[in-house]
SELUMVEX-21442 format. One record per residue (C-alpha): residue in three letters; residue number from 1; x, z, y. Coordinates in Angstrom, 1 decimal. Example, Ala and Ser with C-alpha at 12.3 -4.5 7.8 and 13.67 -1.06 7.14 Angstrom:
2
['ala'; 1; [12.3; 7.8; -4.5]],
['ser'; 2; [13.7; 7.1; -1.1]],
***
This chain:
253
['met'; 1; [-25.2; 68.8; 48.8]],
['asn'; 2; [-28.3; 70.1; 46.8]],
['arg'; 3; [-29.9; 68.1; 44.2]],
['ala'; 4; [-32.7; 66.7; 46.5]],
['lys'; 5; [-30.2; 65.4; 49.1]],
['tyr'; 6; [-28.3; 63.6; 46.1]],
['leu'; 7; [-31.5; 62.1; 44.9]],
['ala'; 8; [-32.4; 61.0; 48.4]],
['ala'; 9; [-28.9; 59.4; 49.0]],
['gly'; 10; [-29.2; 57.8; 45.4]],
['gly'; 11; [-32.5; 56.4; 46.5]],
['ala'; 12; [-31.4; 55.0; 49.8]],
['ala'; 13; [-28.4; 53.4; 48.1]],
['gly'; 14; [-30.7; 51.8; 45.4]],
['leu'; 15; [-33.1; 50.4; 48.0]],
['leu'; 16; [-30.0; 48.9; 50.0]],
['leu'; 17; [-29.0; 47.3; 46.8]],
['val'; 18; [-32.4; 45.9; 46.2]],
['val'; 19; [-32.6; 44.6; 49.8]],
['val'; 20; [-29.1; 42.9; 49.5]],
['gly'; 21; [-30.1; 41.3; 46.1]],
['ile'; 22; [-33.4; 40.0; 47.6]],
['trp'; 23; [-31.4; 38.4; 50.6]],
['phe'; 24; [-28.7; 37.1; 48.2]],
['phe'; 25; [-31.2; 35.4; 45.7]],
['ile'; 26; [-34.0; 34.3; 47.9]],
['phe'; 27; [-33.5; 34.5; 51.7]],
['arg'; 28; [-29.8; 33.4; 52.3]],
['asp'; 29; [-29.2; 29.7; 53.0]],
['thr'; 30; [-27.6; 28.2; 49.9]],
['ala'; 31; [-27.2; 24.6; 51.4]],
['pro'; 32; [-23.9; 23.0; 50.7]],
['pro'; 33; [-21.6; 22.5; 53.8]],
['ala'; 34; [-21.9; 19.2; 55.7]],
['ala'; 35; [-19.7; 16.3; 54.7]],
['ser'; 36; [-16.3; 16.8; 56.2]],
['leu'; 37; [-13.2; 14.6; 56.2]],
['asp'; 38; [-10.8; 17.6; 55.6]],
['asp'; 39; [-12.9; 19.0; 52.6]],
['ala'; 40; [-13.2; 15.3; 51.2]],
['val'; 41; [-9.3; 14.7; 51.4]],
['gly'; 42; [-8.6; 18.1; 49.9]],
['ser'; 43; [-10.8; 17.1; 47.0]],
['val'; 44; [-8.9; 14.1; 46.4]],
['thr'; 45; [-5.6; 15.8; 46.7]],
['ser'; 46; [-6.5; 18.8; 44.5]],
['thr'; 47; [-7.8; 16.3; 42.0]],
['thr'; 48; [-4.7; 14.4; 42.0]],
['ala'; 49; [-2.4; 17.5; 41.7]],
['ala'; 50; [-4.5; 18.9; 38.9]],
['gly'; 51; [-4.2; 15.6; 36.9]],
['ser'; 52; [-0.5; 15.2; 37.7]],
['thr'; 53; [2.3; 16.2; 35.2]],
['ala'; 54; [5.1; 15.4; 37.7]],
['thr'; 55; [7.3; 18.2; 39.1]],
['ser'; 56; [6.7; 17.1; 42.7]],
['thr'; 57; [3.8; 15.5; 44.5]],
['thr'; 58; [3.6; 13.4; 47.7]],
['ala'; 59; [2.1; 15.0; 50.6]],
['pro'; 60; [-1.1; 13.5; 51.9]],
['ser'; 61; [0.6; 12.7; 55.3]],
['thr'; 62; [3.0; 10.1; 53.6]],
['ala'; 63; [0.9; 9.1; 50.7]],
['thr'; 64; [0.7; 5.2; 50.1]],
['asp'; 65; [-1.3; 3.2; 47.9]],
['ser'; 66; [-0.1; 0.8; 45.4]],
['ser'; 67; [0.0; -2.1; 47.9]],
['gly'; 68; [2.4; -0.2; 50.3]],
['gly'; 69; [-0.4; 1.5; 52.4]],
['ser'; 70; [-2.1; -1.5; 53.7]],
['leu'; 71; [-5.9; -1.3; 53.7]],
['asp'; 72; [-6.2; -5.1; 53.7]],
['gly'; 73; [-8.7; -6.2; 51.1]],
['thr'; 74; [-12.0; -5.0; 49.4]],
['trp'; 75; [-12.5; -1.3; 48.5]],
['ala'; 76; [-15.4; -0.4; 46.3]],
['ile'; 77; [-17.1; 2.9; 45.9]],
['asp'; 78; [-15.6; 4.9; 42.8]],
['thr'; 79; [-17.9; 7.3; 41.3]],
['asn'; 80; [-15.2; 8.6; 39.0]],
['val'; 81; [-13.3; 10.3; 41.7]],
['gly'; 82; [-14.4; 13.8; 41.5]],
['gly'; 83; [-15.8; 13.5; 38.0]],
['gly'; 84; [-19.2; 12.1; 39.3]],
['val'; 85; [-20.2; 15.6; 40.3]],
['val'; 86; [-22.2; 16.0; 43.5]],
['asp'; 87; [-20.3; 17.6; 46.4]],
['asp'; 88; [-17.0; 16.7; 44.8]],
['gly'; 89; [-17.5; 12.9; 44.4]],
['ser'; 90; [-19.1; 10.1; 46.2]],
['tyr'; 91; [-22.6; 10.9; 47.4]],
['val'; 92; [-25.2; 10.0; 50.0]],
['gly'; 93; [-27.8; 12.4; 50.9]],
['tyr'; 94; [-30.1; 14.2; 53.3]],
['arg'; 95; [-30.1; 17.4; 55.3]],
['met'; 96; [-33.1; 18.9; 56.9]],
['gln'; 97; [-34.6; 22.1; 58.2]],
['glu'; 98; [-37.7; 23.6; 56.9]],
['glu'; 99; [-39.7; 26.8; 57.0]],
['leu'; 100; [-41.0; 28.3; 53.9]],
['ala'; 101; [-43.6; 30.8; 53.3]],
['thr'; 102; [-42.3; 34.2; 52.4]],
['ile'; 103; [-38.5; 32.9; 52.7]],
['gly'; 104; [-38.2; 31.6; 56.3]],
['ala'; 105; [-36.0; 28.9; 57.8]],
['lys'; 106; [-33.9; 27.0; 55.1]],
['thr'; 107; [-31.5; 23.9; 55.1]],
['ala'; 108; [-32.9; 21.5; 52.5]],
['val'; 109; [-30.2; 19.2; 51.2]],
['gly'; 110; [-30.5; 16.4; 48.7]],
['arg'; 111; [-27.8; 14.3; 47.4]],
['thr'; 112; [-27.4; 11.5; 44.8]],
['thr'; 113; [-24.1; 10.1; 43.3]],
['ala'; 114; [-26.0; 6.8; 42.1]],
['leu'; 115; [-24.6; 4.5; 44.6]],
['thr'; 116; [-22.8; 1.2; 44.8]],
['gly'; 117; [-21.1; -0.8; 47.5]],
['ser'; 118; [-17.7; -1.7; 49.1]],
['leu'; 119; [-15.7; -1.9; 52.4]],
['glu'; 120; [-13.4; -4.6; 53.4]],
['phe'; 121; [-10.7; -4.2; 55.9]],
['arg'; 122; [-8.6; -7.0; 57.5]],
['gly'; 123; [-5.8; -6.1; 59.7]],
['thr'; 124; [-7.1; -3.8; 62.5]],
['ser'; 125; [-10.7; -4.3; 61.6]],
['leu'; 126; [-13.4; -3.4; 59.2]],
['val'; 127; [-15.0; -6.8; 58.5]],
['ala'; 128; [-17.6; -6.0; 56.0]],
['ala'; 129; [-19.6; -3.0; 54.3]],
['ser'; 130; [-22.4; -2.9; 52.1]],
['ile'; 131; [-23.9; 0.2; 50.2]],
['val'; 132; [-27.0; 0.6; 48.1]],
['val'; 133; [-28.3; 3.9; 47.2]],
['asp'; 134; [-30.5; 4.8; 44.2]],
['met'; 135; [-33.0; 7.2; 45.9]],
['thr'; 136; [-34.8; 8.0; 42.6]],
['gln'; 137; [-31.7; 10.2; 41.7]],
['leu'; 138; [-31.6; 12.4; 44.8]],
['met'; 139; [-31.5; 16.1; 43.7]],
['ser'; 140; [-31.6; 19.2; 45.7]],
['asp'; 141; [-31.6; 23.0; 44.7]],
['asp'; 142; [-35.3; 22.8; 44.1]],
['ser'; 143; [-36.8; 20.6; 41.5]],
['arg'; 144; [-40.2; 21.1; 43.3]],
['arg'; 145; [-38.9; 19.7; 46.3]],
['asp'; 146; [-37.5; 16.7; 44.5]],
['ser'; 147; [-40.8; 16.0; 42.8]],
['gln'; 148; [-42.6; 16.1; 46.1]],
['met'; 149; [-40.0; 13.5; 47.5]],
['glu'; 150; [-41.0; 11.1; 44.8]],
['arg'; 151; [-44.7; 11.1; 46.0]],
['gln'; 152; [-44.5; 12.0; 49.8]],
['ala'; 153; [-42.0; 11.8; 52.5]],
['leu'; 154; [-39.3; 9.6; 51.2]],
['glu'; 155; [-41.8; 8.4; 48.4]],
['thr'; 156; [-38.8; 7.3; 46.1]],
['thr'; 157; [-41.1; 6.1; 43.5]],
['ala'; 158; [-42.5; 3.4; 45.8]],
['phe'; 159; [-39.2; 2.9; 47.8]],
['pro'; 160; [-36.4; 3.5; 45.2]],
['glu'; 161; [-33.5; 2.0; 47.2]],
['ala'; 162; [-32.0; 2.4; 50.5]],
['ser'; 163; [-29.1; 0.4; 51.9]],
['phe'; 164; [-26.7; -0.1; 54.7]],
['thr'; 165; [-25.1; -3.5; 55.7]],
['leu'; 166; [-22.6; -4.1; 58.4]],
['ser'; 167; [-23.7; -6.6; 61.0]],
['glu'; 168; [-20.6; -7.1; 62.9]],
['pro'; 169; [-16.8; -6.4; 62.5]],
['val'; 170; [-15.4; -3.1; 63.8]],
['asp'; 171; [-12.0; -3.3; 65.6]],
['leu'; 172; [-10.2; 0.0; 64.8]],
['gly'; 173; [-7.5; -1.0; 67.4]],
['thr'; 174; [-4.6; -0.2; 65.3]],
['val'; 175; [-3.7; -0.7; 61.6]],
['pro'; 176; [-4.7; 2.6; 59.8]],
['thr'; 177; [-1.6; 4.3; 58.3]],
['pro'; 178; [-1.3; 6.2; 55.2]],
['gly'; 179; [-2.3; 9.9; 55.6]],
['ala'; 180; [-3.5; 9.4; 59.2]],
['ala'; 181; [-7.1; 9.7; 59.8]],
['phe'; 182; [-9.1; 7.0; 61.6]],
['ala'; 183; [-12.4; 6.8; 63.2]],
['leu'; 184; [-14.8; 4.1; 63.8]],
['glu'; 185; [-18.5; 3.5; 64.6]],
['ala'; 186; [-20.2; 1.0; 62.2]],
['thr'; 187; [-23.1; -1.0; 63.6]],
['gly'; 188; [-25.5; -2.3; 60.7]],
['asp'; 189; [-28.8; -2.5; 59.3]],
['leu'; 190; [-30.0; 0.6; 57.5]],
['thr'; 191; [-33.1; 0.2; 55.2]],
['leu'; 192; [-35.0; 3.4; 54.3]],
['his'; 193; [-38.5; 3.8; 53.1]],
['gly'; 194; [-39.0; 0.1; 53.3]],
['val'; 195; [-38.2; -0.1; 56.9]],
['ser'; 196; [-34.9; -1.6; 58.4]],
['asn'; 197; [-33.4; -0.5; 61.7]],
['arg'; 198; [-30.2; -1.4; 63.5]],
['val'; 199; [-28.1; 1.8; 63.6]],
['thr'; 200; [-24.5; 2.8; 64.6]],
['val'; 201; [-23.0; 5.2; 62.2]],
['pro'; 202; [-19.8; 7.3; 63.2]],
['ile'; 203; [-17.3; 7.4; 60.4]],
['asp'; 204; [-14.2; 9.3; 59.7]],
['gly'; 205; [-11.7; 8.1; 57.0]],
['gln'; 206; [-8.3; 8.4; 55.7]],
['leu'; 207; [-6.1; 6.7; 53.1]],
['val'; 208; [-4.9; 9.1; 50.7]],
['gly'; 209; [-2.8; 7.6; 47.8]],
['asp'; 210; [-4.8; 5.0; 46.2]],
['thr'; 211; [-8.0; 6.2; 47.6]],
['val'; 212; [-9.8; 5.5; 50.8]],
['val'; 213; [-11.8; 8.4; 51.9]],
['val'; 214; [-14.7; 8.0; 54.4]],
['val'; 215; [-17.5; 10.6; 55.4]],
['gly'; 216; [-20.1; 10.4; 58.2]],
['ser'; 217; [-23.7; 11.4; 59.2]],
['leu'; 218; [-26.5; 10.0; 61.3]],
['glu'; 219; [-29.5; 11.6; 62.6]],
['ile'; 220; [-32.7; 10.1; 61.3]],
['leu'; 221; [-36.1; 10.3; 63.2]],
['leu'; 222; [-38.8; 10.3; 60.4]],
['ala'; 223; [-41.0; 8.3; 62.5]],
['asp'; 224; [-38.6; 5.5; 62.9]],
['tyr'; 225; [-38.9; 4.9; 59.1]],
['asp'; 226; [-42.5; 5.5; 58.8]],
['ile'; 227; [-41.8; 8.8; 56.9]],
['asp'; 228; [-44.5; 11.5; 57.1]],
['lys'; 229; [-43.4; 15.1; 57.0]],
['pro'; 230; [-43.8; 16.5; 53.4]],
['ser'; 231; [-46.6; 19.1; 52.9]],
['ala'; 232; [-47.0; 21.7; 50.2]],
['gly'; 233; [-48.4; 25.1; 50.0]],
['ile'; 234; [-45.1; 27.0; 50.3]],
['val'; 235; [-44.0; 24.6; 53.2]],
['leu'; 236; [-45.0; 25.9; 56.7]],
['ser'; 237; [-43.1; 23.3; 58.7]],
['val'; 238; [-40.4; 20.7; 58.5]],
['asp'; 239; [-38.5; 19.0; 61.5]],
['asp'; 240; [-39.5; 15.6; 62.6]],
['arg'; 241; [-35.7; 14.6; 62.1]],
['gly'; 242; [-33.0; 15.3; 59.7]],
['glu'; 243; [-29.5; 13.9; 58.7]],
['met'; 244; [-28.3; 11.1; 56.5]],
['glu'; 245; [-24.9; 12.0; 55.3]],
['phe'; 246; [-22.4; 10.5; 53.0]],
['gln'; 247; [-18.9; 11.2; 51.4]],
['leu'; 248; [-17.3; 8.0; 49.7]],
['phe'; 249; [-14.3; 7.6; 47.8]],
['leu'; 250; [-13.0; 4.0; 47.5]],
['thr'; 251; [-10.5; 2.3; 45.3]],
['arg'; 252; [-9.0; -1.1; 45.7]],
['ser'; 253; [-11.4; -3.8; 43.7]],
***
């Protein structure tokens, strides 16, 4: 191969690297994965294993809490599980599709670990649940988006809190057993952007050691909560609906 061919090959390889680099840093979708029970349980068990000095550990399928495995009682959100780090700990957030100029379709995800609340179980039922979220602490991968959320769309400056309160008991059918996943649909009042609506939220959960893990998501139609689509020079379009998602780690209170 002569010098010209070497230069041409080198130029092509360089161009390919530039294209890959642009895709990696600008165009690829960097949104974190949606809340998943398997991932959440894995986070608890890996954290427990990392902090244990014992020579053996108890497998999640046979783990029990200090009360012998019963969920009876009140369980409060523990923001210390996962070190208080978004994605690894308890969080509530949003997930929306947007179209950005020069970038294209992106998944916008904002989350906050600033939340309080509890769930109360009795026998085979979830009898009470209440969660309050500090919306002013929502953070995404772009501070410009976060600033816009303060002034428009969610308008977190004007509506700093969101909440959910269970309106009726939920019968799980059987007493949840340690290490076994359970599923329920919780009906209650969701207050967002100053508007309250009765909703039914699908929830997946599991008792892992001393921690109750619950995750879920709910489609949110912006108009139902008087939320206007955000607008900015770089934003070409935003879906008229998104998802509220959550991952909660609860310990006995």
